[in-house]
C-alpha positions in Angstrom: -189.2 -134.4 150.8 -186.5 -136.9 149.0 -188.6 -134.6 146.0 -187.1 -131.6 147.4 -184.5 -132.6 148.4 -183.4 -134.3 145.1 -183.9 -130.8 142.9 -182.3 -129.0 145.8 -179.4 -131.2 144.8 -179.6 -130.6 141.0 -179.7 -126.8 141.5 -176.4 -126.7 143.7 -174.4 -129.0 141.5 -175.9 -127.1 138.3 -174.5 -124.0 139.6 -171.2 -125.5 140.6 -170.6 -126.6 136.9 -171.7 -122.9 136.0 -169.4 -121.6 138.4 -166.3 -123.7 137.4 -167.0 -123.5 133.6 -167.3 -119.6 134.1 -163.6 -119.6 136.0 -162.5 -121.8 133.2 -163.0 -119.3 131.0 -161.9 -116.4 133.1 -158.7 -117.9 132.9 -158.4 -119.0 129.5 -158.8 -115.1 128.2 -155.0 -114.1 127.8 -154.0 -110.9 129.5 -153.2 -108.2 127.0 -149.6 -106.4 126.6 -149.6 -103.0 127.1 -146.5 -102.5 124.7 -147.8 -102.9 121.0 -144.7 -102.0 119.3 -141.4 -100.8 119.9 -138.7 -99.2 117.4 -135.3 -98.3 118.2 -133.7 -95.2 116.3 -130.1 -94.1 115.9 -129.9 -91.1 113.1 -126.6 -89.8 111.3 -125.8 -87.9 113.8 -125.5 -90.7 116.1 -128.2 -89.3 118.7 -130.9 -92.4 119.8 -134.1 -91.8 120.2 -137.1 -94.7 120.9 -140.5 -94.4 119.9 -143.7 -97.0 121.2 -147.2 -97.6 120.6 -149.0 -98.6 123.9 -152.4 -100.4 124.5 -155.2 -98.2 125.2 -156.1 -96.9 128.3 -152.2 -97.3 129.8 -149.4 -95.0 131.1 -145.9 -95.2 130.7 -143.7 -93.8 133.6 -140.3 -93.0 132.6 -137.7 -93.8 135.5 -133.6 -94.3 135.4 -132.5 -97.6 137.0 -129.9 -96.1 139.7 -127.6 -98.9 139.8 -127.9 -99.8 135.9 -129.0 -96.5 134.4 -131.6 -98.3 132.7 -134.1 -96.6 130.6 -137.2 -98.0 132.6 -140.4 -97.3 131.0 -143.6 -98.9 133.7 -146.7 -99.1 132.0 -149.5 -99.3 133.6 -153.4 -100.2 133.3 -155.7 -97.2 134.4 -159.2 -96.2 134.1 -159.2 -93.1 131.6 -158.8 -92.6 127.7 -154.2 -91.8 127.1 -152.5 -91.0 124.4 -151.6 -94.5 122.5 -147.9 -92.9 121.3 -145.0 -92.3 123.0 -141.3 -91.1 121.6 -137.9 -90.6 123.8 -134.9 -88.9 122.6 -132.2 -91.0 125.2 -128.4 -90.7 125.3 -125.2 -92.6 125.8 -123.9 -93.7 128.8 -120.1 -94.5 129.1 -120.9 -95.7 125.5 -124.0 -98.1 126.6 -127.5 -97.1 126.8 -129.6 -99.5 128.0 -133.9 -99.6 128.1 -136.4 -101.7 129.6 -140.3 -101.7 128.9 -141.7 -103.3 132.3 -145.6 -104.5 132.0 -146.9 -103.9 135.3 -150.5 -106.1 134.4 -148.8 -109.4 133.2 -144.9 -108.9 134.5 -143.2 -109.4 131.4 -141.0 -106.9 129.9 -138.5 -106.1 127.0 -135.0 -104.6 127.3 -132.7 -103.4 125.0 -128.8 -103.2 125.4 -126.6 -101.3 123.2 -122.7 -100.5 123.1 -122.3 -97.8 120.9 -119.0 -95.0 120.3 -120.6 -91.3 121.1 -120.6 -89.6 117.9 -120.6 -86.2 119.8 -118.2 -86.1 121.7 -116.1 -87.6 118.1 -117.1 -84.0 117.1 -119.4 -85.9 114.6 -116.9 -87.8 112.9 -117.5 -91.5 113.1 -115.0 -93.9 112.0 -117.7 -96.7 111.5 -119.2 -97.6 108.2 -122.6 -97.7 109.4 -125.0 -94.4 108.8 -128.3 -95.0 110.5 -130.1 -97.6 111.9 -133.8 -99.1 113.0 -134.5 -101.9 114.6 -138.4 -102.5 114.9 -141.0 -104.8 116.8 -142.9 -106.8 113.9 -146.5 -108.1 114.7 -145.5 -111.5 114.3 -143.0 -111.8 116.9 -139.6 -111.4 114.5 -137.6 -108.2 114.6 -137.3 -105.4 111.4 -133.6 -104.2 110.4 -133.7 -101.5 108.2 -130.2 -99.7 108.2 -128.0 -97.3 105.9 -124.3 -97.0 105.1 -122.2 -94.3 103.9 -121.1 -94.1 100.1 -119.0 -97.5 99.1 -118.8 -99.7 101.6 -119.5 -103.5 101.2 -121.9 -105.4 103.3 -122.4 -108.4 104.4 -125.0 -110.9 106.4 -123.6 -113.4 108.4 -125.2 -116.0 111.1 -122.4 -116.7 113.7 -123.5 -119.8 114.9 -120.9 -120.8 117.7 -121.9 -116.7 118.8 -125.5 -117.0 118.3 -124.8 -113.6 116.8 -126.4 -112.2 113.8 -123.4 -109.9 112.3 -123.3 -107.0 109.9 -119.9 -107.0 108.0 -119.1 -103.7 106.7 -115.9 -103.0 104.9 -114.4 -100.4 102.3 -115.1 -101.1 98.9 -117.2 -100.0 95.7 -121.0 -100.8 96.2 -123.8 -98.8 95.1 -126.0 -99.8 97.3 -126.7 -97.8 100.7 -130.0 -99.5 102.3 -130.8 -102.5 103.5 -133.3 -104.3 104.9 -133.8 -107.4 106.6 -136.2 -109.7 109.3 -134.6 -111.5 112.3 -136.2 -114.2 114.0 -136.0 -114.2 118.3 -134.6 -117.4 119.3 -136.6 -119.3 122.1 -134.0 -118.0 124.6 -136.0 -114.7 123.8 -132.7 -113.1 123.5 -131.6 -112.0 120.3 -127.9 -110.5 119.4 -126.8 -108.2 116.0 -123.1 -106.9 115.8 -122.1 -104.2 113.4 -118.7 -105.3 112.2 -116.1 -102.9 111.2 -113.4 -104.4 109.1 -110.7 -101.6 108.7 -106.8 -101.4 107.3 -104.1 -100.5 109.4 -102.7 -97.3 108.1 -101.8 -97.9 104.5 -101.3 -101.0 105.1 -102.8 -104.7 104.2 -103.2 -105.7 107.7 -106.8 -106.0 108.8 -108.5 -105.3 112.2 -112.3 -104.9 113.0 -114.5 -102.7 115.6 -118.1 -104.6 117.0 -119.7 -100.9 116.6 -122.9 -100.9 117.6 -123.6 -103.9 119.5 -126.8 -104.6 119.9 -129.3 -107.4 122.3 -132.3 -107.4 122.7 -134.1 -109.6 125.6 -137.6 -111.0 126.4 -138.1 -111.8 129.6 
Protein backbone atom coordinates (compact mmCIF):
# COMPACT_ATOMS: atom_id res chain seq x y z
CA UNK A 1 0.00 0.00 0.00
CA UNK A 2 2.86 2.37 0.85
CA UNK A 3 4.38 1.77 -2.57
CA UNK A 4 1.04 2.58 -4.23
CA UNK A 5 0.68 5.81 -2.25
CA UNK A 6 4.23 6.88 -3.03
CA UNK A 7 3.75 6.10 -6.70
CA UNK A 8 0.47 8.02 -6.85
CA UNK A 9 2.04 11.00 -5.09
CA UNK A 10 4.91 11.01 -7.58
CA UNK A 11 2.49 11.05 -10.52
CA UNK A 12 0.52 13.94 -8.99
CA UNK A 13 3.66 15.97 -8.35
CA UNK A 14 4.97 15.31 -11.85
CA UNK A 15 1.65 16.41 -13.36
CA UNK A 16 1.66 19.55 -11.20
CA UNK A 17 5.17 20.47 -12.28
CA UNK A 18 4.26 19.87 -15.91
CA UNK A 19 1.16 22.06 -15.62
CA UNK A 20 3.09 24.86 -13.93
CA UNK A 21 5.82 24.63 -16.53
CA UNK A 22 3.26 24.79 -19.32
CA UNK A 23 1.47 27.79 -17.77
CA UNK A 24 4.75 29.64 -17.24
CA UNK A 25 5.68 28.91 -20.84
CA UNK A 26 2.34 30.29 -22.03
CA UNK A 27 2.85 33.47 -20.01
CA UNK A 28 6.27 34.02 -21.54
CA UNK A 29 4.84 34.19 -25.08
CA UNK A 30 4.40 37.91 -25.87
CA UNK A 31 1.17 39.04 -27.47
CA UNK A 32 1.51 40.05 -31.09
CA UNK A 33 1.03 43.71 -31.88
CA UNK A 34 -1.73 43.98 -34.46
CA UNK A 35 -0.33 47.23 -35.91
CA UNK A 36 2.87 46.45 -37.81
CA UNK A 37 3.61 49.71 -39.64
CA UNK A 38 2.04 53.15 -39.95
CA UNK A 39 2.85 56.02 -42.31
CA UNK A 40 1.44 59.55 -42.12
CA UNK A 41 1.65 61.70 -45.27
CA UNK A 42 0.94 65.30 -46.25
CA UNK A 43 1.20 66.02 -49.96
CA UNK A 44 1.91 69.30 -51.74
CA UNK A 45 -1.79 70.22 -51.81
CA UNK A 46 -1.98 69.94 -48.02
CA UNK A 47 -4.04 66.73 -48.12
CA UNK A 48 -3.37 64.17 -45.38
CA UNK A 49 -3.50 60.39 -45.56
CA UNK A 50 -2.42 57.44 -43.46
CA UNK A 51 -1.21 54.05 -44.67
CA UNK A 52 -0.79 51.12 -42.30
CA UNK A 53 -0.03 47.40 -42.21
CA UNK A 54 -1.64 44.99 -39.74
CA UNK A 55 -0.95 41.42 -38.62
CA UNK A 56 -2.54 38.40 -40.30
CA UNK A 57 -6.24 37.84 -39.59
CA UNK A 58 -6.77 41.38 -38.33
CA UNK A 59 -9.68 43.68 -39.13
CA UNK A 60 -9.65 47.46 -38.83
CA UNK A 61 -12.77 49.38 -37.80
CA UNK A 62 -12.63 53.15 -38.37
CA UNK A 63 -14.66 55.26 -35.95
CA UNK A 64 -14.76 58.95 -35.04
CA UNK A 65 -14.47 60.01 -31.40
CA UNK A 66 -17.50 62.14 -30.59
CA UNK A 67 -15.70 64.53 -28.26
CA UNK A 68 -12.10 64.53 -29.50
CA UNK A 69 -12.99 64.03 -33.20
CA UNK A 70 -10.18 61.48 -33.34
CA UNK A 71 -9.99 59.16 -36.34
CA UNK A 72 -9.95 55.91 -34.35
CA UNK A 73 -8.73 52.70 -36.00
CA UNK A 74 -9.76 49.76 -33.80
CA UNK A 75 -7.80 46.59 -34.59
CA UNK A 76 -9.18 43.15 -33.70
CA UNK A 77 -8.10 39.56 -34.31
CA UNK A 78 -10.51 37.34 -36.27
CA UNK A 79 -10.63 33.73 -37.40
CA UNK A 80 -10.53 34.33 -41.14
CA UNK A 81 -8.19 35.78 -43.75
CA UNK A 82 -8.15 39.56 -44.12
CA UNK A 83 -6.20 42.13 -46.08
CA UNK A 84 -3.11 43.42 -44.33
CA UNK A 85 -2.68 46.88 -45.90
CA UNK A 86 -4.97 49.89 -45.53
CA UNK A 87 -5.05 53.52 -46.66
CA UNK A 88 -7.34 56.35 -45.53
CA UNK A 89 -7.62 59.98 -46.65
CA UNK A 90 -8.04 62.31 -43.69
CA UNK A 91 -9.01 65.95 -43.24
CA UNK A 92 -8.11 68.64 -40.73
CA UNK A 93 -10.77 69.81 -38.31
CA UNK A 94 -10.16 73.38 -37.12
CA UNK A 95 -6.55 73.02 -38.30
CA UNK A 96 -6.11 69.87 -36.20
CA UNK A 97 -5.91 66.20 -37.14
CA UNK A 98 -6.08 63.40 -34.58
CA UNK A 99 -5.38 59.75 -35.37
CA UNK A 100 -5.46 56.79 -33.00
CA UNK A 101 -4.72 53.09 -33.46
CA UNK A 102 -6.21 50.91 -30.73
CA UNK A 103 -5.09 47.28 -30.37
CA UNK A 104 -7.95 45.27 -28.88
CA UNK A 105 -5.62 42.33 -28.16
CA UNK A 106 -2.79 44.02 -26.26
CA UNK A 107 -4.66 47.11 -25.07
CA UNK A 108 -1.90 49.30 -26.51
CA UNK A 109 -2.50 52.43 -28.57
CA UNK A 110 -0.61 54.70 -30.95
CA UNK A 111 -1.78 58.30 -31.34
CA UNK A 112 -0.87 61.17 -33.65
CA UNK A 113 -1.90 64.80 -33.15
CA UNK A 114 -1.14 67.27 -35.94
CA UNK A 115 -1.66 71.03 -35.97
CA UNK A 116 -1.43 72.52 -39.46
CA UNK A 117 -2.96 75.16 -41.68
CA UNK A 118 -5.69 74.08 -44.05
CA UNK A 119 -4.18 74.84 -47.46
CA UNK A 120 -7.51 74.09 -49.13
CA UNK A 121 -9.12 77.02 -47.34
CA UNK A 122 -6.06 79.11 -48.22
CA UNK A 123 -6.84 78.32 -51.89
CA UNK A 124 -3.69 76.24 -52.21
CA UNK A 125 -1.38 79.11 -51.27
CA UNK A 126 0.56 77.98 -48.23
CA UNK A 127 2.48 80.71 -46.43
CA UNK A 128 5.01 78.20 -45.11
CA UNK A 129 8.16 76.71 -46.56
CA UNK A 130 7.42 73.00 -46.22
CA UNK A 131 6.17 71.24 -49.36
CA UNK A 132 5.54 67.62 -48.30
CA UNK A 133 6.41 65.36 -45.39
CA UNK A 134 6.11 61.72 -44.34
CA UNK A 135 6.40 60.18 -40.88
CA UNK A 136 6.69 56.38 -40.75
CA UNK A 137 7.31 53.83 -38.01
CA UNK A 138 10.50 51.78 -38.39
CA UNK A 139 10.96 48.16 -37.29
CA UNK A 140 13.65 49.24 -34.80
CA UNK A 141 11.16 51.41 -32.92
CA UNK A 142 12.29 54.76 -34.35
CA UNK A 143 10.30 57.20 -36.49
CA UNK A 144 11.46 57.98 -40.03
CA UNK A 145 11.00 61.58 -41.15
CA UNK A 146 11.22 62.38 -44.87
CA UNK A 147 10.29 65.80 -46.21
CA UNK A 148 10.70 68.21 -49.10
CA UNK A 149 10.86 72.00 -48.95
CA UNK A 150 10.12 74.64 -51.56
CA UNK A 151 12.81 76.32 -53.66
CA UNK A 152 15.56 78.29 -51.90
CA UNK A 153 14.73 77.29 -48.34
CA UNK A 154 17.55 76.86 -45.82
CA UNK A 155 16.94 73.93 -43.49
CA UNK A 156 18.42 73.37 -40.03
CA UNK A 157 17.78 70.52 -37.56
CA UNK A 158 17.72 71.41 -33.86
CA UNK A 159 16.77 69.44 -30.75
CA UNK A 160 15.21 71.73 -28.13
CA UNK A 161 16.28 70.07 -24.89
CA UNK A 162 14.25 72.42 -22.67
CA UNK A 163 11.00 71.51 -24.44
CA UNK A 164 12.06 68.00 -25.57
CA UNK A 165 11.04 68.84 -29.15
CA UNK A 166 12.72 68.04 -32.45
CA UNK A 167 12.68 71.26 -34.49
CA UNK A 168 13.17 71.75 -38.23
CA UNK A 169 13.99 75.42 -38.81
CA UNK A 170 13.14 76.79 -42.26
CA UNK A 171 13.97 80.20 -43.70
CA UNK A 172 14.35 81.90 -47.09
CA UNK A 173 17.84 81.75 -48.53
CA UNK A 174 20.03 80.31 -51.24
CA UNK A 175 19.98 76.52 -51.09
CA UNK A 176 20.03 73.67 -53.58
CA UNK A 177 18.96 70.96 -51.12
CA UNK A 178 15.23 70.27 -51.12
CA UNK A 179 14.82 66.69 -49.86
CA UNK A 180 15.77 65.62 -46.33
CA UNK A 181 15.57 62.51 -44.18
CA UNK A 182 16.09 61.83 -40.47
CA UNK A 183 15.56 58.91 -38.08
CA UNK A 184 14.04 60.10 -34.79
CA UNK A 185 14.31 58.17 -31.52
CA UNK A 186 11.18 57.96 -29.36
CA UNK A 187 11.94 59.07 -25.76
CA UNK A 188 11.34 56.78 -22.79
CA UNK A 189 8.17 58.75 -22.09
CA UNK A 190 6.71 57.32 -25.30
CA UNK A 191 6.01 60.83 -26.61
CA UNK A 192 7.82 62.26 -29.63
CA UNK A 193 7.33 65.92 -30.56
CA UNK A 194 8.26 67.55 -33.87
CA UNK A 195 7.83 71.18 -34.93
CA UNK A 196 8.52 72.78 -38.30
CA UNK A 197 9.63 76.32 -37.41
CA UNK A 198 9.15 78.87 -40.20
CA UNK A 199 11.28 82.01 -39.92
CA UNK A 200 9.78 84.98 -41.77
CA UNK A 201 10.40 88.69 -42.21
CA UNK A 202 7.81 91.36 -41.51
CA UNK A 203 7.08 93.08 -44.81
CA UNK A 204 10.27 94.40 -46.39
CA UNK A 205 11.93 94.97 -43.04
CA UNK A 206 14.43 92.90 -41.12
CA UNK A 207 12.24 92.09 -38.12
CA UNK A 208 11.70 88.35 -37.92
CA UNK A 209 8.82 86.32 -36.56
CA UNK A 210 8.26 82.58 -36.48
CA UNK A 211 5.33 80.24 -37.01
CA UNK A 212 5.38 76.62 -35.89
CA UNK A 213 3.39 74.77 -38.55
CA UNK A 214 2.96 71.89 -38.74
CA UNK A 215 3.34 70.64 -35.16
CA UNK A 216 3.25 66.86 -34.66
CA UNK A 217 2.97 64.76 -31.50
CA UNK A 218 3.43 60.97 -31.60
CA UNK A 219 2.33 59.10 -28.48
CA UNK A 220 2.68 55.44 -27.43
CA UNK A 221 0.36 54.23 -24.64
